[in-house]
Residue frames relative to the residue before (quaternion, step in Angstrom):
aa qw qx qy qz dx dy dz
X 1.0000 0.0000 0.0000 0.0000 0.00 0.00 0.00
X 0.4162 -0.7233 0.4982 0.2354 3.56 -0.86 1.00
X 0.4854 -0.6412 0.5134 0.2995 3.50 -1.19 0.61
X 0.5404 -0.5568 0.4996 0.3851 3.57 -1.27 0.34
X 0.4731 -0.6977 0.4560 0.2855 3.58 -0.82 0.97
X 0.6434 -0.5277 0.4009 0.3832 3.52 -1.28 0.45
X 0.6585 0.5172 -0.3171 0.4453 3.58 0.93 -0.86
X 0.6413 0.5152 -0.3288 0.4638 3.60 1.02 -0.75
X 0.6500 0.5071 -0.3074 0.4752 3.56 1.01 -0.85
X 0.6469 0.5098 -0.3276 0.4629 3.60 1.01 -0.76
X 0.6321 0.5194 -0.3397 0.4641 3.62 1.04 -0.67
X 0.7051 0.4597 -0.2584 0.4741 3.61 1.02 -0.80
X 0.8305 0.2674 -0.0789 0.4823 3.57 0.90 -0.94
X 0.5647 -0.5486 0.4043 0.4655 3.60 1.23 -0.26
X 0.6930 -0.5385 0.2905 0.3813 3.52 -1.17 0.55
X 0.7263 0.4558 -0.2538 0.4476 3.57 0.76 -1.10
X 0.6954 0.4544 -0.2788 0.4819 3.57 0.78 -1.03
X 0.6304 0.5400 -0.3367 0.4446 3.60 0.98 -0.81
X 0.6512 0.4976 -0.3107 0.4814 3.61 0.97 -0.78
X 0.6645 0.5083 -0.3060 0.4544 3.57 0.96 -0.86
X 0.6434 0.5129 -0.3041 0.4800 3.57 1.03 -0.88
X 0.6279 0.5348 -0.3396 0.4521 3.60 0.96 -0.80
X 0.6380 0.5308 -0.3116 0.4626 3.56 0.99 -0.93
X 0.6705 0.4818 -0.2963 0.4802 3.60 0.83 -1.00
X 0.6420 0.5278 -0.3190 0.4556 3.62 0.92 -0.88
X 0.6629 0.5140 -0.3019 0.4530 3.57 0.93 -0.91
X 0.7078 0.4708 -0.2549 0.4608 3.56 0.94 -0.89
X 0.7890 0.3708 -0.1641 0.4616 3.58 0.89 -0.95
X 0.4167 0.6879 -0.4892 0.3374 3.62 1.21 -0.02
X 0.6353 -0.5881 0.3461 0.3615 3.59 -1.08 0.77
X 0.6528 0.4955 -0.3369 0.4635 3.63 0.97 -0.71
X 0.6260 0.5319 -0.3362 0.4606 3.59 1.04 -0.78
X 0.6527 0.5125 -0.3207 0.4566 3.57 0.94 -0.88
X 0.6301 0.5180 -0.3349 0.4716 3.60 0.99 -0.75
X 0.6570 0.4951 -0.3132 0.4744 3.61 0.92 -0.88
X 0.6793 0.4866 -0.3091 0.4541 3.58 0.82 -0.93
X 0.6111 0.5370 -0.3457 0.4676 3.62 1.05 -0.68
X 0.6539 0.4983 -0.3186 0.4718 3.61 0.91 -0.87
X 0.6851 0.4756 -0.3004 0.4628 3.61 0.86 -0.86
X 0.5993 0.5497 -0.3554 0.4608 3.58 1.09 -0.61
X 0.6976 0.4651 -0.2569 0.4807 3.58 1.01 -0.87
X 0.7521 0.4076 -0.2179 0.4699 3.61 0.86 -0.99
X 0.4347 -0.6683 0.4906 0.3516 3.59 1.04 -0.68
X 0.7383 -0.2177 0.1625 0.6174 3.56 0.96 -0.89
X 0.0527 0.8055 -0.5896 0.0275 3.57 -1.24 0.37
X 0.5144 -0.6076 0.5164 0.3153 3.49 -1.34 0.40
X 0.6820 -0.4511 0.3520 0.4554 3.60 -1.26 0.16
X 0.6563 0.5141 -0.3140 0.4544 3.54 0.95 -0.90
X 0.6387 0.5203 -0.3273 0.4628 3.63 0.91 -0.83
X 0.6971 0.4796 -0.2645 0.4627 3.54 0.85 -1.06
X 0.6772 0.4831 -0.3146 0.4571 3.65 0.78 -0.92
X 0.6339 0.5179 -0.3305 0.4698 3.60 1.03 -0.70
X 0.6797 0.5062 -0.2907 0.4441 3.56 0.92 -0.93
X 0.7313 0.3812 -0.2266 0.5182 3.61 1.02 -0.78
X 0.3434 -0.7726 0.4673 0.2585 3.61 1.34 -0.06
X 0.4780 0.6249 -0.4613 0.4100 3.52 0.89 1.07
X 0.6742 -0.4842 0.3868 0.4017 3.53 -1.34 0.37
X 0.6020 -0.5999 0.4124 0.3280 3.55 -1.04 0.92
X 0.7191 0.4583 -0.2600 0.4531 3.61 0.79 -1.02
X 0.6317 0.5077 -0.3401 0.4769 3.60 1.02 -0.69
X 0.6352 0.5211 -0.3140 0.4757 3.56 1.03 -0.78
X 0.6412 0.5338 -0.3028 0.4606 3.57 0.98 -0.89
X 0.6524 0.5127 -0.3097 0.4644 3.55 0.99 -0.90
X 0.6893 0.4693 -0.2959 0.4659 3.59 0.89 -0.89
X 0.5960 0.5351 -0.3698 0.4708 3.63 1.04 -0.62
X 0.6400 0.5267 -0.3248 0.4556 3.58 0.96 -0.78
X 0.6544 0.5037 -0.3105 0.4707 3.58 0.96 -0.89
X 0.6750 0.4846 -0.3060 0.4646 3.58 0.88 -0.91
X 0.6179 0.5302 -0.3379 0.4721 3.59 1.07 -0.62
X 0.6534 0.5132 -0.3029 0.4667 3.58 0.96 -0.91
X 0.6966 0.4559 -0.2611 0.4886 3.60 1.10 -0.66
X 0.5107 -0.6789 0.4001 0.3438 3.59 1.28 0.01
X 0.4547 0.7117 -0.4287 0.3207 3.58 1.26 0.29
X 0.7716 0.1216 -0.0748 0.6199 3.55 1.11 -0.69
X 0.2442 -0.7500 0.5917 0.1665 3.52 -1.29 0.34
X 0.2440 -0.7668 0.5817 0.1190 3.56 -1.18 0.61
X 0.0313 -0.7628 0.6444 0.0433 3.51 -1.19 0.61
X 0.6653 0.4831 -0.3819 0.4221 3.51 -1.24 0.49
X 0.5271 -0.6262 0.4873 0.3042 3.53 -1.36 0.22
X 0.7126 -0.4002 0.3314 0.4715 3.59 -1.29 0.19
X 0.7786 0.2973 -0.2545 0.4905 3.52 -0.96 0.92
X 0.7820 0.2315 -0.1185 0.5664 3.56 1.23 -0.51
X 0.3518 0.7703 -0.4693 0.2504 3.56 1.31 0.33
X 0.0968 -0.7719 0.6279 0.0246 3.55 -1.12 0.87
X 0.2133 -0.7779 0.5826 0.0997 3.57 -0.84 1.04
X 0.0170 0.7713 -0.6358 0.0219 3.54 -1.21 0.68
X 0.6156 -0.5215 0.4217 0.4137 3.58 -1.27 0.27
X 0.3512 -0.7429 0.5328 0.2022 3.55 -1.11 0.70
X 0.7594 0.2826 -0.1376 0.5697 3.58 1.28 0.10
X 0.4522 -0.6532 0.5268 0.3023 3.57 -1.30 0.24
X 0.7849 -0.0051 0.0141 0.6194 3.59 1.11 -0.66
X 0.1560 -0.7664 0.6210 0.0519 3.49 -1.11 0.91
X 0.0976 -0.8006 0.5906 0.0262 3.61 -0.74 1.03
X 0.0907 -0.7658 0.6360 0.0295 3.54 -0.89 0.99
X 0.0803 -0.8048 0.5881 -0.0081 3.55 -0.64 1.21
X 0.1269 -0.7531 0.6423 0.0647 3.56 -0.92 1.02
X 0.0170 0.8082 -0.5862 0.0538 3.52 -0.81 1.06
X 0.2956 -0.7394 0.5749 0.1880 3.56 -1.16 0.54
X 0.0317 0.7747 -0.6304 0.0391 3.53 -1.08 0.81
X 0.7092 -0.4205 0.3332 0.4573 3.55 -1.29 -0.03
X 0.6726 0.4946 -0.2825 0.4725 3.55 1.20 -0.55
X 0.6436 -0.5048 0.3119 0.4834 3.60 1.32 -0.03
X 0.7828 -0.3186 0.2602 0.4670 3.51 -1.31 -0.40
X 0.1086 -0.7689 0.6273 0.0593 3.56 -1.01 0.86
X 0.0928 -0.7886 0.6072 0.0286 3.58 -0.88 0.97
X 0.0020 0.7945 -0.6056 0.0436 3.53 -0.75 1.08
X 0.0899 -0.7868 0.6098 0.0334 3.58 -0.80 1.04
X 0.0026 0.7849 -0.6194 0.0170 3.58 -0.83 0.96
X 0.1873 -0.7813 0.5898 0.0813 3.50 -1.12 0.76
X 0.2904 -0.6823 0.6357 0.2145 3.52 -1.15 0.71
X 0.3173 -0.7887 0.4996 0.1665 3.55 -0.34 1.23
X 0.6009 -0.5433 0.4399 0.3877 3.52 -1.18 0.57
X 0.8073 0.2745 -0.2105 0.4781 3.56 -0.95 0.93
X 0.4796 0.6573 -0.4517 0.3659 3.62 1.22 -0.18
X 0.7978 0.2619 -0.2070 0.5022 3.57 -0.92 0.83
X 0.5119 0.6173 -0.4422 0.4017 3.62 1.20 -0.02
X 0.3574 -0.7224 0.5471 0.2261 3.60 -1.03 0.72
């Protein structure tokens, strides 16, 4: 099932909240969670490795990897044909808060290596 596009969410919710909701949707969608779980266990993987592990179509997996990369959730290294994806953080926190201005969404990431001496 396709995700609601960022532009559709912005039309429904306004620019800022729509973008925040798109980010949360991209990260917490069931396919994304499966991919993130695989990367947490493997450390890194190719599209083929990841699509096989999540038992999903190669192209659907590639599209979701691209979305997660665009959102800064995963990082890629290597050239076409040799690309490897990995998590871009050790912990990701999504906070939903309510205020007089409406819903507030804040995402923070503990980057790999933070706090290391």
